[in-house]
N, CA, C and O atoms as CSV, one atom per row, in Angstrom:
chain,resi,resn,atom,element,x,y,z
A,1,UNK,N,N,-23.530,167.653,-196.608
A,1,UNK,CA,C,-22.445,167.741,-197.572
A,1,UNK,C,C,-22.890,167.049,-198.855
A,1,UNK,O,O,-23.388,165.923,-198.817
A,2,UNK,N,N,-22.713,167.716,-199.981
A,2,UNK,CA,C,-23.130,167.148,-201.253
A,2,UNK,C,C,-22.028,166.272,-201.826
A,2,UNK,O,O,-20.847,166.448,-201.524
A,3,UNK,N,N,-22.441,165.326,-202.658
A,3,UNK,CA,C,-21.482,164.417,-203.272
A,3,UNK,C,C,-20.668,165.150,-204.337
A,3,UNK,O,O,-21.170,166.051,-205.010
A,4,UNK,N,N,-19.404,164.749,-204.478
A,4,UNK,CA,C,-18.546,165.361,-205.486
A,4,UNK,C,C,-18.908,164.809,-206.864
A,4,UNK,O,O,-19.309,163.651,-206.980
A,5,UNK,N,N,-18.772,165.627,-207.905
A,5,UNK,CA,C,-19.067,165.132,-209.242
A,5,UNK,C,C,-18.059,164.067,-209.672
A,5,UNK,O,O,-16.932,164.031,-209.178
A,6,UNK,N,N,-18.471,163.214,-210.586
A,6,UNK,CA,C,-17.654,162.093,-211.047
A,6,UNK,C,C,-17.006,162.460,-212.378
A,6,UNK,O,O,-17.619,163.133,-213.207
A,7,UNK,N,N,-15.756,162.014,-212.582
A,7,UNK,CA,C,-15.048,162.267,-213.839
A,7,UNK,C,C,-14.221,161.046,-214.201
A,7,UNK,O,O,-14.123,160.100,-213.419
A,8,UNK,N,N,-13.622,161.067,-215.397
A,8,UNK,CA,C,-12.849,159.924,-215.895
A,8,UNK,C,C,-11.350,160.191,-215.940
A,8,UNK,O,O,-10.657,159.629,-216.789
A,9,UNK,N,N,-10.836,161.024,-215.060
A,9,UNK,CA,C,-9.407,161.311,-215.035
A,9,UNK,C,C,-8.699,160.227,-214.236
A,9,UNK,O,O,-8.895,160.127,-213.025
A,10,UNK,N,N,-7.857,159.392,-214.911
A,10,UNK,CA,C,-7.195,158.307,-214.178
A,10,UNK,C,C,-6.192,158.806,-213.142
A,10,UNK,O,O,-5.893,158.090,-212.187
A,11,UNK,N,N,-5.665,160.024,-213.312
A,11,UNK,CA,C,-4.707,160.561,-212.356
A,11,UNK,C,C,-5.351,161.270,-211.185
A,11,UNK,O,O,-4.658,161.671,-210.250
A,12,UNK,N,N,-6.663,161.433,-211.218
A,12,UNK,CA,C,-7.416,162.108,-210.156
A,12,UNK,C,C,-6.838,163.483,-209.836
A,12,UNK,O,O,-6.689,163.848,-208.671
A,13,UNK,N,N,-6.518,164.234,-210.876
A,13,UNK,CA,C,-5.886,165.539,-210.675
A,13,UNK,C,C,-6.704,166.487,-209.793
A,13,UNK,O,O,-6.125,167.103,-208.897
A,14,UNK,N,N,-8.015,166.638,-209.995
A,14,UNK,CA,C,-8.750,167.561,-209.111
A,14,UNK,C,C,-8.689,167.148,-207.645
A,14,UNK,O,O,-8.594,167.999,-206.761
A,15,UNK,N,N,-8.742,165.848,-207.389
A,15,UNK,CA,C,-8.697,165.380,-206.005
A,15,UNK,C,C,-7.332,165.622,-205.384
A,15,UNK,O,O,-7.241,166.014,-204.221
A,16,UNK,N,N,-6.263,165.393,-206.151
A,16,UNK,CA,C,-4.912,165.634,-205.632
A,16,UNK,C,C,-4.704,167.113,-205.353
A,16,UNK,O,O,-4.095,167.483,-204.349
A,17,UNK,N,N,-5.207,167.953,-206.238
A,17,UNK,CA,C,-5.078,169.397,-206.033
A,17,UNK,C,C,-5.844,169.832,-204.800
A,17,UNK,O,O,-5.353,170.645,-204.017
A,18,UNK,N,N,-7.037,169.301,-204.620
A,18,UNK,CA,C,-7.834,169.629,-203.436
A,18,UNK,C,C,-7.118,169.194,-202.161
A,18,UNK,O,O,-7.101,169.936,-201.179
A,19,UNK,N,N,-6.532,168.008,-202.164
A,19,UNK,CA,C,-5.790,167.543,-200.992
A,19,UNK,C,C,-4.577,168.436,-200.713
A,19,UNK,O,O,-4.276,168.731,-199.557
A,20,UNK,N,N,-3.888,168.862,-201.762
A,20,UNK,CA,C,-2.727,169.737,-201.579
A,20,UNK,C,C,-3.146,171.070,-200.965
A,20,UNK,O,O,-2.474,171.571,-200.063
A,21,UNK,N,N,-4.249,171.651,-201.440
A,21,UNK,CA,C,-4.713,172.915,-200.872
A,21,UNK,C,C,-5.221,172.727,-199.450
A,21,UNK,O,O,-5.095,173.634,-198.627
A,22,UNK,N,N,-5.792,171.568,-199.147
A,22,UNK,CA,C,-6.232,171.292,-197.778
A,22,UNK,C,C,-5.030,171.223,-196.845
A,22,UNK,O,O,-5.079,171.747,-195.732
A,23,UNK,N,N,-3.952,170.583,-197.287
A,23,UNK,CA,C,-2.727,170.541,-196.471
A,23,UNK,C,C,-2.146,171.944,-196.297
A,23,UNK,O,O,-1.666,172.287,-195.217
A,24,UNK,N,N,-2.188,172.744,-197.343
A,24,UNK,CA,C,-1.680,174.109,-197.256
A,24,UNK,C,C,-2.500,174.927,-196.263
A,24,UNK,O,O,-1.945,175.688,-195.470
A,25,UNK,N,N,-3.820,174.769,-196.309
A,25,UNK,CA,C,-4.695,175.487,-195.381
A,25,UNK,C,C,-4.442,175.034,-193.947
A,25,UNK,O,O,-4.439,175.855,-193.030
A,26,UNK,N,N,-4.231,173.749,-193.749
A,26,UNK,CA,C,-3.928,173.234,-192.413
A,26,UNK,C,C,-2.603,173.805,-191.907
A,26,UNK,O,O,-2.483,174.160,-190.735
A,27,UNK,N,N,-1.617,173.892,-192.788
A,27,UNK,CA,C,-0.335,174.499,-192.409
A,27,UNK,C,C,-0.513,175.959,-192.020
A,27,UNK,O,O,0.118,176.442,-191.079
A,28,UNK,N,N,-1.367,176.651,-192.741
A,28,UNK,CA,C,-1.656,178.046,-192.417
A,28,UNK,C,C,-2.262,178.164,-191.020
A,28,UNK,O,O,-1.894,179.053,-190.253
A,29,UNK,N,N,-3.182,177.275,-190.697
A,29,UNK,CA,C,-3.802,177.315,-189.368
A,29,UNK,C,C,-2.795,177.005,-188.270
A,29,UNK,O,O,-2.844,177.607,-187.197
A,30,UNK,N,N,-1.878,176.068,-188.526
A,30,UNK,CA,C,-0.831,175.757,-187.546
A,30,UNK,C,C,0.058,176.985,-187.339
A,30,UNK,O,O,0.415,177.311,-186.207
A,31,UNK,N,N,0.412,177.661,-188.425
A,31,UNK,CA,C,1.199,178.901,-188.298
A,31,UNK,C,C,0.420,179.955,-187.519
A,31,UNK,O,O,1.008,180.725,-186.760
A,32,UNK,N,N,-0.886,179.994,-187.699
A,32,UNK,CA,C,-1.719,180.931,-186.950
A,32,UNK,C,C,-1.685,180.649,-185.455
A,32,UNK,O,O,-1.646,181.577,-184.647
A,33,UNK,N,N,-1.698,179.378,-185.084
A,33,UNK,CA,C,-1.625,179.014,-183.670
A,33,UNK,C,C,-0.256,179.393,-183.100
A,33,UNK,O,O,-0.166,179.906,-181.985
A,34,UNK,N,N,0.807,179.141,-183.865
A,34,UNK,CA,C,2.141,179.533,-183.413
A,34,UNK,C,C,2.255,181.052,-183.304
A,34,UNK,O,O,2.900,181.570,-182.392
A,35,UNK,N,N,1.626,181.760,-184.236
A,35,UNK,CA,C,1.619,183.211,-184.187
A,35,UNK,C,C,0.879,183.699,-182.942
A,35,UNK,O,O,1.267,184.691,-182.324
A,36,UNK,N,N,-0.181,182.994,-182.588
A,36,UNK,CA,C,-0.936,183.361,-181.395
A,36,UNK,C,C,-0.039,183.273,-180.160
A,36,UNK,O,O,-0.102,184.132,-179.280
A,37,UNK,N,N,0.772,182.259,-180.099
A,37,UNK,CA,C,1.705,182.104,-178.978
A,37,UNK,C,C,2.713,183.261,-178.950
A,37,UNK,O,O,2.998,183.827,-177.895
A,38,UNK,N,N,3.244,183.598,-180.128
A,38,UNK,CA,C,4.200,184.694,-180.212
A,38,UNK,C,C,3.548,186.021,-179.810
A,38,UNK,O,O,4.160,186.835,-179.118
A,39,UNK,N,N,2.312,186.230,-180.247
A,39,UNK,CA,C,1.609,187.463,-179.890
A,39,UNK,C,C,1.364,187.536,-178.389
A,39,UNK,O,O,1.443,188.614,-177.801
A,40,UNK,N,N,1.072,186.412,-177.772
A,40,UNK,CA,C,0.861,186.400,-176.321
A,40,UNK,C,C,2.148,186.782,-175.600
A,40,UNK,O,O,2.108,187.513,-174.611
A,41,UNK,N,N,3.292,186.295,-176.087
A,41,UNK,CA,C,4.577,186.648,-175.478
A,41,UNK,C,C,4.893,188.132,-175.658
A,41,UNK,O,O,5.469,188.763,-174.772
A,42,UNK,N,N,4.509,188.689,-176.822
A,42,UNK,CA,C,4.780,190.103,-177.106
A,42,UNK,C,C,3.704,191.017,-176.529
A,42,UNK,O,O,3.773,192.234,-176.699
A,43,UNK,N,N,2.726,190.452,-175.860
A,43,UNK,CA,C,1.600,191.185,-175.282
A,43,UNK,C,C,0.865,192.011,-176.337
A,43,UNK,O,O,0.522,193.173,-176.121
A,44,UNK,N,N,0.636,191.374,-177.482
A,44,UNK,CA,C,-0.136,191.966,-178.571
A,44,UNK,C,C,-1.512,191.329,-178.612
A,44,UNK,O,O,-1.687,190.225,-178.096
A,45,UNK,N,N,-2.501,191.995,-179.216
A,45,UNK,CA,C,-3.842,191.400,-179.293
A,45,UNK,C,C,-3.835,190.126,-180.126
A,45,UNK,O,O,-3.445,190.147,-181.294
A,46,UNK,N,N,-4.262,189.026,-179.537
A,46,UNK,CA,C,-4.197,187.709,-180.163
A,46,UNK,C,C,-5.416,187.439,-181.037
A,46,UNK,O,O,-5.281,186.918,-182.144
A,47,UNK,N,N,-6.593,187.786,-180.557
A,47,UNK,CA,C,-7.837,187.400,-181.230
A,47,UNK,C,C,-7.951,187.962,-182.648
A,47,UNK,O,O,-8.311,187.208,-183.552
A,48,UNK,N,N,-7.664,189.251,-182.893
A,48,UNK,CA,C,-7.792,189.745,-184.269
A,48,UNK,C,C,-6.868,189.019,-185.252
A,48,UNK,O,O,-7.254,188.743,-186.388
A,49,UNK,N,N,-5.654,188.715,-184.806
A,49,UNK,CA,C,-4.719,188.003,-185.678
A,49,UNK,C,C,-5.221,186.599,-185.980
A,49,UNK,O,O,-5.153,186.144,-187.122
A,50,UNK,N,N,-5.720,185.917,-184.966
A,50,UNK,CA,C,-6.223,184.561,-185.175
A,50,UNK,C,C,-7.461,184.562,-186.063
A,50,UNK,O,O,-7.621,183.676,-186.902
A,51,UNK,N,N,-8.333,185.544,-185.888
A,51,UNK,CA,C,-9.526,185.653,-186.733
A,51,UNK,C,C,-9.118,185.906,-188.185
A,51,UNK,O,O,-9.722,185.343,-189.098
A,52,UNK,N,N,-8.110,186.737,-188.410
A,52,UNK,CA,C,-7.649,187.017,-189.773
A,52,UNK,C,C,-7.092,185.762,-190.435
A,52,UNK,O,O,-7.386,185.495,-191.600
A,53,UNK,N,N,-6.292,184.989,-189.704
A,53,UNK,CA,C,-5.729,183.750,-190.258
A,53,UNK,C,C,-6.835,182.742,-190.530
A,53,UNK,O,O,-6.833,182.089,-191.573
A,54,UNK,N,N,-7.772,182.608,-189.614
A,54,UNK,CA,C,-8.883,181.665,-189.818
A,54,UNK,C,C,-9.748,182.085,-191.001
A,54,UNK,O,O,-10.189,181.236,-191.776
A,55,UNK,N,N,-9.996,183.383,-191.148
A,55,UNK,CA,C,-10.789,183.859,-192.287
A,55,UNK,C,C,-10.076,183.566,-193.602
A,55,UNK,O,O,-10.706,183.166,-194.580
A,56,UNK,N,N,-8.764,183.766,-193.620
A,56,UNK,CA,C,-8.001,183.467,-194.822
A,56,UNK,C,C,-8.089,181.981,-195.153
A,56,UNK,O,O,-8.242,181.618,-196.319
A,57,UNK,N,N,-7.995,181.126,-194.154
A,57,UNK,CA,C,-8.098,179.689,-194.378
A,57,UNK,C,C,-9.475,179.302,-194.904
A,57,UNK,O,O,-9.587,178.450,-195.786
A,58,UNK,N,N,-10.516,179.920,-194.370
A,58,UNK,CA,C,-11.878,179.616,-194.831
A,58,UNK,C,C,-12.061,180.039,-196.284
A,58,UNK,O,O,-12.647,179.303,-197.078
A,59,UNK,N,N,-11.565,181.217,-196.632
A,59,UNK,CA,C,-11.693,181.697,-198.015
A,59,UNK,C,C,-10.963,180.759,-198.974
A,59,UNK,O,O,-11.501,180.403,-200.022
A,60,UNK,N,N,-9.754,180.361,-198.624
A,60,UNK,CA,C,-8.984,179.473,-199.496
A,60,UNK,C,C,-9.674,178.118,-199.632
A,60,UNK,O,O,-9.773,177.586,-200.737
A,61,UNK,N,N,-10.148,177.559,-198.529
A,61,UNK,CA,C,-10.774,176.235,-198.588
A,61,UNK,C,C,-12.090,176.281,-199.360
A,61,UNK,O,O,-12.388,175.361,-200.122
A,62,UNK,N,N,-12.870,177.324,-199.178
A,62,UNK,CA,C,-14.133,177.444,-199.917
A,62,UNK,C,C,-13.874,177.619,-201.408
A,62,UNK,O,O,-14.550,177.010,-202.238
A,63,UNK,N,N,-12.889,178.454,-201.745
A,63,UNK,CA,C,-12.546,178.641,-203.145
A,63,UNK,C,C,-12.041,177.336,-203.753
A,63,UNK,O,O,-12.333,177.039,-204.912
A,64,UNK,N,N,-11.289,176.560,-202.987
A,64,UNK,CA,C,-10.784,175.288,-203.502
A,64,UNK,C,C,-11.915,174.309,-203.755
A,64,UNK,O,O,-11.870,173.554,-204.726
A,65,UNK,N,N,-12.914,174.307,-202.913
A,65,UNK,CA,C,-14.070,173.435,-203.135
A,65,UNK,C,C,-14.775,173.802,-204.441
A,65,UNK,O,O,-15.152,172.929,-205.222
A,66,UNK,N,N,-14.947,175.101,-204.664
A,66,UNK,CA,C,-15.558,175.542,-205.923
A,66,UNK,C,C,-14.662,175.221,-207.110
A,66,UNK,O,O,-15.150,174.826,-208.169
A,67,UNK,N,N,-13.346,175.390,-206.938
A,67,UNK,CA,C,-12.412,175.083,-208.018
A,67,UNK,C,C,-12.447,173.598,-208.372
A,67,UNK,O,O,-12.337,173.237,-209.544
A,68,UNK,N,N,-12.597,172.741,-207.372
A,68,UNK,CA,C,-12.669,171.305,-207.633
A,68,UNK,C,C,-13.856,170.989,-208.529
A,68,UNK,O,O,-13.727,170.248,-209.504
A,69,UNK,N,N,-14.993,171.543,-208.204
A,69,UNK,CA,C,-16.187,171.298,-209.016
A,69,UNK,C,C,-15.993,171.803,-210.449
A,69,UNK,O,O,-16.397,171.137,-211.402
A,70,UNK,N,N,-15.374,172.979,-210.601
A,70,UNK,CA,C,-15.128,173.514,-211.939
A,70,UNK,C,C,-14.127,172.653,-212.706
A,70,UNK,O,O,-14.267,172.464,-213.915
A,71,UNK,N,N,-13.117,172.132,-212.005
A,71,UNK,CA,C,-12.118,171.286,-212.661
A,71,UNK,C,C,-12.745,169.988,-213.161
A,71,UNK,O,O,-12.462,169.542,-214.273
A,72,UNK,N,N,-13.589,169.390,-212.344
A,72,UNK,CA,C,-14.262,168.149,-212.771
A,72,UNK,C,C,-15.179,168.452,-213.953
A,72,UNK,O,O,-15.230,167.692,-214.920
A,73,UNK,N,N,-15.896,169.558,-213.871
A,73,UNK,CA,C,-16.755,169.949,-214.983
A,73,UNK,C,C,-15.904,170.169,-216.243
A,73,UNK,O,O,-16.305,169.778,-217.339
A,74,UNK,N,N,-14.740,170.791,-216.085
A,74,UNK,CA,C,-13.849,171.007,-217.215
A,74,UNK,C,C,-13.315,169.712,-217.795
A,74,UNK,O,O,-13.159,169.598,-219.010
A,75,UNK,N,N,-13.031,168.727,-216.941
A,75,UNK,CA,C,-12.577,167.429,-217.444
A,75,UNK,C,C,-13.664,166.736,-218.257
A,75,UNK,O,O,-13.395,166.109,-219.283
A,76,UNK,N,N,-14.869,166.861,-217.784
A,76,UNK,CA,C,-15.991,166.211,-218.478
A,76,UNK,C,C,-16.285,166.917,-219.798
A,76,UNK,O,O,-16.597,166.262,-220.792
A,77,UNK,N,N,-16.190,168.245,-219.817
A,77,UNK,CA,C,-16.584,169.020,-220.988
A,77,UNK,C,C,-15.400,169.613,-221.749
A,77,UNK,O,O,-15.602,170.499,-222.579
A,78,UNK,N,N,-14.178,169.159,-221.498
A,78,UNK,CA,C,-12.975,169.582,-222.215
A,78,UNK,C,C,-12.727,171.089,-222.173
A,78,UNK,O,O,-12.535,171.711,-223.218
A,79,UNK,N,N,-12.727,171.661,-221.016
A,79,UNK,CA,C,-12.399,173.081,-220.862
A,79,UNK,C,C,-12.122,173.392,-219.413
A,79,UNK,O,O,-13.021,173.304,-218.577
A,80,UNK,N,N,-10.883,173.759,-219.097
A,80,UNK,CA,C,-10.511,174.013,-217.707
A,80,UNK,C,C,-10.452,175.514,-217.436
A,80,UNK,O,O,-9.623,176.209,-218.023
A,81,UNK,N,N,-11.317,176.028,-216.555
A,81,UNK,CA,C,-11.262,177.454,-216.222
A,81,UNK,C,C,-10.149,177.737,-215.218
A,81,UNK,O,O,-9.752,176.857,-214.454
A,82,UNK,N,N,-9.660,178.947,-215.226
A,82,UNK,CA,C,-8.660,179.341,-214.229
A,82,UNK,C,C,-9.368,179.886,-212.998
A,82,UNK,O,O,-10.476,180.416,-213.086
A,83,UNK,N,N,-8.712,179.747,-211.846
A,83,UNK,CA,C,-9.282,180.239,-210.587
A,83,UNK,C,C,-8.138,180.722,-209.701
A,83,UNK,O,O,-7.658,179.966,-208.856
A,84,UNK,N,N,-7.694,181.963,-209.875
A,84,UNK,CA,C,-6.517,182.440,-209.140
A,84,UNK,C,C,-6.793,182.931,-207.722
A,84,UNK,O,O,-5.858,183.351,-207.040
A,85,UNK,N,N,-8.026,182.895,-207.259
A,85,UNK,CA,C,-8.350,183.479,-205.960
A,85,UNK,C,C,-7.557,182.847,-204.823
A,85,UNK,O,O,-6.994,183.561,-203.993
A,86,UNK,N,N,-7.507,181.519,-204.774
A,86,UNK,CA,C,-6.784,180.848,-203.685
A,86,UNK,C,C,-5.311,181.217,-203.682
A,86,UNK,O,O,-4.725,181.460,-202.627
A,87,UNK,N,N,-4.720,181.256,-204.859
A,87,UNK,CA,C,-3.297,181.572,-204.950
A,87,UNK,C,C,-3.047,183.003,-204.474
A,87,UNK,O,O,-2.099,183.251,-203.730
A,88,UNK,N,N,-3.882,183.934,-204.894
A,88,UNK,CA,C,-3.716,185.326,-204.472
A,88,UNK,C,C,-3.936,185.497,-202.976
A,88,UNK,O,O,-3.149,186.165,-202.305
A,89,UNK,N,N,-4.996,184.901,-202.451
A,89,UNK,CA,C,-5.286,185.025,-201.015
A,89,UNK,C,C,-4.168,184.403,-200.194
A,89,UNK,O,O,-3.712,184.989,-199.212
A,90,UNK,N,N,-3.723,183.212,-200.596
A,90,UNK,CA,C,-2.676,182.535,-199.834
A,90,UNK,C,C,-1.350,183.284,-199.943
A,90,UNK,O,O,-0.650,183.439,-198.943
A,91,UNK,N,N,-0.998,183.748,-201.130
A,91,UNK,CA,C,0.264,184.464,-201.309
A,91,UNK,C,C,0.303,185.785,-200.560
A,91,UNK,O,O,1.246,186.055,-199.817
A,92,UNK,N,N,-0.716,186.607,-200.752
A,92,UNK,CA,C,-0.771,187.895,-200.068
A,92,UNK,C,C,-0.932,187.726,-198.559
A,92,UNK,O,O,-0.333,188.457,-197.769
A,93,UNK,N,N,-1.753,186.747,-198.175
A,93,UNK,CA,C,-1.945,186.502,-196.744
A,93,UNK,C,C,-0.685,186.021,-196.060
A,93,UNK,O,O,-0.397,186.422,-194.932
A,94,UNK,N,N,0.072,185.162,-196.732
A,94,UNK,CA,C,1.321,184.668,-196.164
A,94,UNK,C,C,2.347,185.791,-196.048
A,94,UNK,O,O,3.070,185.881,-195.056
A,95,UNK,N,N,2.405,186.643,-197.065
A,95,UNK,CA,C,3.325,187.786,-196.999
A,95,UNK,C,C,2.945,188.711,-195.847
A,95,UNK,O,O,3.813,189.164,-195.101
A,96,UNK,N,N,1.663,188.990,-195.702
A,96,UNK,CA,C,1.197,189.833,-194.595
A,96,UNK,C,C,1.474,189.172,-193.244
A,96,UNK,O,O,1.894,189.833,-192.294
A,97,UNK,N,N,1.237,187.876,-193.171
A,97,UNK,CA,C,1.509,187.131,-191.947
A,97,UNK,C,C,2.990,187.224,-191.583
A,97,UNK,O,O,3.329,187.388,-190.411
A,98,UNK,N,N,3.868,187.120,-192.570
A,98,UNK,CA,C,5.310,187.211,-192.316
A,98,UNK,C,C,5.687,188.589,-191.777
A,98,UNK,O,O,6.487,188.694,-190.847
A,99,UNK,N,N,5.123,189.633,-192.348
A,99,UNK,CA,C,5.420,190.994,-191.885
A,99,UNK,C,C,4.945,191.186,-190.448
A,99,UNK,O,O,5.655,191.767,-189.627
A,100,UNK,N,N,3.749,190.697,-190.147
A,100,UNK,CA,C,3.201,190.847,-188.793
A,100,UNK,C,C,4.034,190.069,-187.785
A,100,UNK,O,O,4.305,190.558,-186.689
A,101,UNK,N,N,4.442,188.855,-188.156
A,101,UNK,CA,C,5.244,188.046,-187.228
A,101,UNK,C,C,6.615,188.692,-187.020
A,101,UNK,O,O,7.120,188.706,-185.898
A,102,UNK,N,N,7.219,189.222,-188.070
A,102,UNK,CA,C,8.504,189.909,-187.897
A,102,UNK,C,C,8.363,191.122,-186.993
A,102,UNK,O,O,9.243,191.394,-186.176
A,103,UNK,N,N,7.268,191.848,-187.132
A,103,UNK,CA,C,7.030,192.996,-186.244
A,103,UNK,C,C,6.851,192.529,-184.803
A,103,UNK,O,O,7.351,193.171,-183.879
A,104,UNK,N,N,6.148,191.427,-184.606
A,104,UNK,CA,C,5.957,190.890,-183.243
A,104,UNK,C,C,7.273,190.437,-182.651
A,104,UNK,O,O,7.521,190.637,-181.462
A,105,UNK,N,N,8.116,189.830,-183.462
A,105,UNK,CA,C,9.446,189.408,-182.980
A,105,UNK,C,C,10.264,190.628,-182.587
A,105,UNK,O,O,10.941,190.619,-181.559
A,106,UNK,N,N,10.205,191.684,-183.406
A,106,UNK,CA,C,10.944,192.903,-183.092
A,106,UNK,C,C,10.437,193.521,-181.781
A,106,UNK,O,O,11.232,193.999,-180.972
A,107,UNK,N,N,9.124,193.508,-181.577
A,107,UNK,CA,C,8.575,194.043,-180.335
A,107,UNK,C,C,8.960,193.186,-179.131
A,107,UNK,O,O,9.169,193.710,-178.037
A,108,UNK,N,N,9.053,191.883,-179.327
A,108,UNK,CA,C,9.436,190.985,-178.232
A,108,UNK,C,C,10.897,191.208,-177.843
A,108,UNK,O,O,11.265,191.100,-176.673
A,109,UNK,N,N,11.716,191.521,-178.839
A,109,UNK,CA,C,13.154,191.724,-178.574
A,109,UNK,C,C,13.415,193.017,-177.816
A,109,UNK,O,O,14.461,193.159,-177.183
A,110,UNK,N,N,12.483,193.959,-177.868
A,110,UNK,CA,C,12.695,195.250,-177.171
A,110,UNK,C,C,12.596,195.125,-175.690
A,110,UNK,O,O,12.750,196.115,-174.975
């Protein structure tokens, strides 16, 4: 693991943002485990759903690591780039996850 770049931001904004996205990714994984339980009850394939949730978490966490480095670089050089990938992946993935879970609940109720 490489060392994180150093900056002079007294509020540690990049670090706080990274921690927030890490908590969000952890919440996503917990929802994935709960979804796995629901899929098992509905007798639906569990592994593909869990792999999809884990892949989404990996993409978000990797993008956040890159975003942290860019944010620190932006603080040092007075220019902050935008990085919407994590927001798009998390938003679309959560919406898809909600639709799949609602479908699983409907199948369980039958």
